[in-house]
C-alpha positions as CSV (number, residue, x, y, z in Angstrom):
1,G,-63.1,20.7,-44.3
2,T,-60.0,18.7,-43.5
3,A,-60.5,16.3,-46.5
4,R,-60.9,19.3,-48.9
5,A,-57.8,20.9,-47.4
6,A,-55.8,17.8,-48.0
7,F,-56.9,17.6,-51.7
8,A,-56.2,21.4,-52.1
9,Q,-52.7,21.0,-50.6
10,V,-51.8,18.6,-53.5
11,G,-53.5,20.8,-56.1
12,A,-56.6,18.6,-56.6
13,N,-60.3,19.4,-56.3
14,A,-62.0,17.2,-53.7
15,S,-65.3,17.6,-55.5
16,S,-63.9,15.9,-58.5
17,F,-63.1,12.7,-56.6
18,G,-66.7,11.3,-56.7
19,D,-66.9,12.0,-60.4
20,A,-63.6,10.2,-60.9
21,I,-64.9,7.2,-59.0
22,A,-68.1,7.1,-61.1
23,H,-66.0,7.3,-64.2
24,Q,-64.0,4.3,-63.1
25,Y,-67.2,2.3,-62.8
26,D,-68.4,3.5,-66.2
27,E,-65.2,2.5,-67.8
28,A,-65.3,-0.9,-66.2
29,L,-68.8,-1.4,-67.7
30,R,-67.7,-0.2,-71.1
31,H,-64.7,-2.6,-71.0
32,I,-67.1,-5.5,-70.8
33,G,-69.4,-4.2,-73.5
34,I,-72.1,-2.5,-71.3
35,E,-73.1,1.1,-71.8
36,P,-73.3,2.7,-68.3
37,P,-76.8,3.7,-67.1
38,T,-77.7,7.4,-67.3
39,V,-79.8,7.4,-64.2
40,P,-78.8,9.5,-61.2
41,R,-76.3,7.8,-58.8
42,H,-77.1,7.6,-55.1
43,G,-74.7,8.2,-52.3
44,P,-73.6,5.8,-49.6
45,R,-76.6,6.3,-47.3
46,G,-78.7,3.6,-48.8
47,D,-81.8,5.9,-49.1
48,A,-83.2,6.8,-52.6
49,G,-84.1,3.5,-54.0
50,S,-81.7,1.2,-52.3
51,A,-82.6,-2.4,-51.9
52,G,-81.7,-2.7,-48.2
53,G,-83.0,0.6,-46.9
54,G,-80.4,0.6,-44.1
55,L,-78.3,3.5,-43.0
56,Y,-75.1,2.4,-44.8
57,H,-74.1,-0.2,-47.4
58,T,-70.5,-0.6,-48.6
59,S,-68.3,-2.6,-50.9
60,A,-65.4,-4.7,-49.8
61,S,-63.1,-1.7,-50.3
62,G,-65.3,0.4,-48.1
63,E,-65.1,-2.2,-45.4
64,Q,-61.3,-2.1,-45.8
65,V,-61.4,1.6,-45.2
66,M,-63.6,1.3,-42.1
67,R,-61.4,-1.4,-40.6
68,A,-58.3,0.7,-41.2
69,L,-60.0,3.7,-39.6
70,T,-61.0,1.6,-36.6
71,A,-57.5,0.0,-36.2
72,G,-55.8,3.4,-36.4
73,R,-57.9,5.1,-33.8
74,K,-56.0,6.3,-30.7
75,G,-57.8,7.8,-27.8
76,H,-61.0,9.7,-28.2
77,A,-59.9,12.3,-30.7
78,P,-62.7,13.1,-33.3
79,L,-62.6,11.3,-36.6
80,V,-62.3,13.9,-39.4
81,G,-62.5,13.6,-43.2
82,A,-58.8,13.8,-43.5
83,H,-58.5,10.5,-41.6
84,V,-60.6,8.8,-44.3
85,V,-58.6,10.5,-47.1
86,A,-55.3,9.2,-45.6
87,V,-56.6,5.7,-45.6
88,V,-58.0,5.9,-49.1
89,A,-54.8,7.4,-50.4
90,D,-52.8,4.5,-48.9
91,M,-54.9,1.9,-50.8
92,E,-52.8,0.6,-53.7
93,Q,-55.6,-1.1,-55.6
94,G,-59.2,-0.6,-56.3
95,V,-61.5,2.0,-57.7
96,A,-60.4,4.8,-55.4
97,A,-56.7,4.3,-56.2
98,R,-57.5,4.3,-60.0
99,A,-59.7,7.4,-59.5
100,L,-56.8,9.3,-57.8
101,E,-54.5,8.2,-60.5
102,A,-56.9,9.4,-63.2
103,M,-57.1,12.7,-61.4
104,G,-53.3,12.9,-61.5
105,V,-53.0,12.9,-57.7
106,D,-49.9,11.6,-56.1
107,R,-51.3,9.2,-53.5
108,G,-48.3,9.5,-51.2
109,A,-48.4,13.3,-51.2
110,L,-52.2,13.2,-50.6
111,K,-51.7,10.8,-47.7
112,R,-49.1,13.1,-46.1
113,A,-51.3,16.2,-46.7
114,A,-54.3,14.3,-45.1
115,E,-52.3,13.3,-42.1
116,D,-51.1,16.9,-41.6
117,A,-54.7,18.2,-41.9
118,A,-55.9,15.6,-39.4
119,R,-53.3,16.7,-36.9
120,A,-54.0,20.4,-37.3
C-alpha cells in the first residue's frame, strides 16, 4: 500500500500508471506507422505466453530500477513499493517518466511522497 499512498498524496491514481505506460508503447508504435496489437498484455512475471518462461524478464530501464534499489539498500529493512516508486520517479527519461508526465504527475513531488511513505 505504500506505493498507492505515494501516488494518492500527489493526487494521482496508482492504478492508472500501468495504463499510462501501455499508452506510451502504443504511441511509439503508432509513431512508426504500426497499429498496436489488441491482444491482452502480460505482466512482468513472464508467465502467460512469454518466450523465456522464467520468473522475471525486464527491459534496460527495469534493470536500472533494480540496480538503484540494490544500491540504495541500507540494513535489512523491508523493501516496499514506495521504494520502487521513488526510484522510478527519479528517472528523467524513458517510458515511466513519459507515463508520469502524461498523467500530469510532478515526479519530484512523487519521489518525496514515496520517500515519506517508505519511512513511515
